[in-house]
C-alpha positions in Angstrom: 7.4 -11.4 15.0 3.8 -11.7 13.9 1.5 -8.8 12.9 -2.1 -9.1 14.1 -4.8 -6.5 13.2 -6.9 -5.1 16.0 -9.9 -2.8 16.3 -9.8 -0.1 18.9 -12.9 -0.4 21.1 -11.9 2.5 23.4 -8.6 4.2 24.5 -7.7 1.2 26.6 -9.2 -1.9 24.9 -8.5 -3.6 21.6 -10.4 -6.4 19.8 -7.9 -8.7 18.0 -8.7 -10.1 14.6 -7.3 -13.5 15.7 -6.2 -15.2 18.9 -2.7 -14.7 20.2 -0.6 -17.2 22.2 -0.9 -15.3 25.5 -2.5 -16.1 28.8 -4.8 -13.7 30.7 -2.7 -11.3 32.8 0.3 -11.8 30.7 2.0 -8.6 29.3 2.5 -8.1 25.6 4.0 -5.2 23.6 2.3 -3.4 20.7 3.6 -0.8 18.3 1.6 2.2 17.2 3.1 4.5 14.5 3.0 8.2 15.2 0.6 10.3 13.2 3.5 12.6 12.0 5.9 9.7 11.4 8.4 11.0 8.8 8.6 7.5 7.2 4.8 7.3 6.5 5.2 9.2 3.2 7.9 6.8 2.1 5.9 3.7 3.2 2.8 5.0 1.3 4.9 5.7 -1.9 6.5 2.2 -1.7 3.1 0.5 -1.2 1.6 2.4 -4.2 4.6 1.7 -6.5 5.7 -1.7 -5.4 4.7 -3.6 -8.5 6.1 -1.1 -10.8 9.6 -2.2 -9.8 9.1 -5.6 -11.6 9.1 -6.2 -15.3 6.4 -8.4 -16.8 9.1 -11.0 -17.5 10.2 -11.2 -13.8 7.6 -13.9 -13.0 9.7 -15.7 -10.4 7.5 -14.1 -7.7 4.2 -15.1 -9.2 3.8 -18.3 -7.3 4.8 -17.1 -3.9 
């Protein structure tokens, strides 16, 4: 699976940030998280505190 950002132009049209390997008329699936998604609080907390989980000596991830 590949994640591609898109700008909403109107309720039925998107502008993709990059091309996708699909032909005109072909169907694709998109996923849109719900506004009241219970997991959003957890995702935001994880994003804000991600780097706190690693000690300064845990540098094995520095070159990824």
